[in-house]
VOFIPA-862022 format. One line per field, with one value per residue (C-alpha): x, y, z; residue in one letter; residue number from 1. Coordinates in steps of 0.2 Angstrom, whole numbers, plus 5000, padded with zeros to 4 digits. Layout:
east [X	...];
north [Y	...];
up [Z	...];
tiba [A	...];
guse [NUM	...];
This chain:
east [4949	4935	4937	4944	4958	4974	4988	5006	5023	5041	5056	5073	5083	5100	5093	5080	5066	5048	5038	5019	5008	4990	4977	4974	4988	4999	4990	4998	5016	5023	5042	5047	5063	5061	5059	5045	5037	5036	5028	5015	5010	5008	4998	4987	4985	4979	4966	4960	4958	4948	4936	4934	4930	4915	4902	4896	4879];
north [4976	4983	5000	5000	4987	4990	4996	5002	5003	5002	5010	5003	5018	5009	4997	5008	4995	4999	4985	4987	4978	4975	4966	4966	4953	4959	4945	4952	4959	4967	4972	4983	4993	5011	5009	4995	5006	5020	5008	5002	5020	5024	5008	5013	5030	5023	5012	5028	5037	5023	5023	5041	5040	5029	5036	5024	5019];
up [5010	5021	5029	5047	5043	5053	5042	5047	5040	5045	5036	5035	5030	5028	5016	5008	5012	5017	5025	5024	5037	5034	5046	5064	5067	5052	5042	5026	5025	5009	5009	4995	4990	4986	4967	4969	4982	4969	4957	4969	4973	4955	4953	4967	4960	4943	4952	4962	4945	4938	4953	4952	4933	4937	4949	4963	4967];
tiba [M	R	S	G	I	S	M	R	Y	E	I	D	H	D	N	E	I	A	T	L	Y	F	G	Y	R	D	D	Y	V	L	T	L	G	R	E	N	L	D	K	L	V	D	L	G	A	A	A	R	R	E	F	A	A	R	P	T	G];
guse [1	2	3	4	5	6	7	8	9	10	11	12	13	14	15	16	17	18	19	20	21	22	23	24	25	26	27	28	29	30	31	32	33	34	35	36	37	38	39	40	41	42	43	44	45	46	47	48	49	50	51	52	53	54	55	56	57];
């Protein structure tokens, strides 16, 4: 995903669901419960660590 892509989220506190929206017209929508959101964050953190371990350029 290129930089500058629109991203936002909504939280349903009653059902413990997060909905993540990506794209200018909400082209991609991801709905996750609390546990799977935690797993997604962990997965993203692992990807960032791998990027950091290899210099760019």
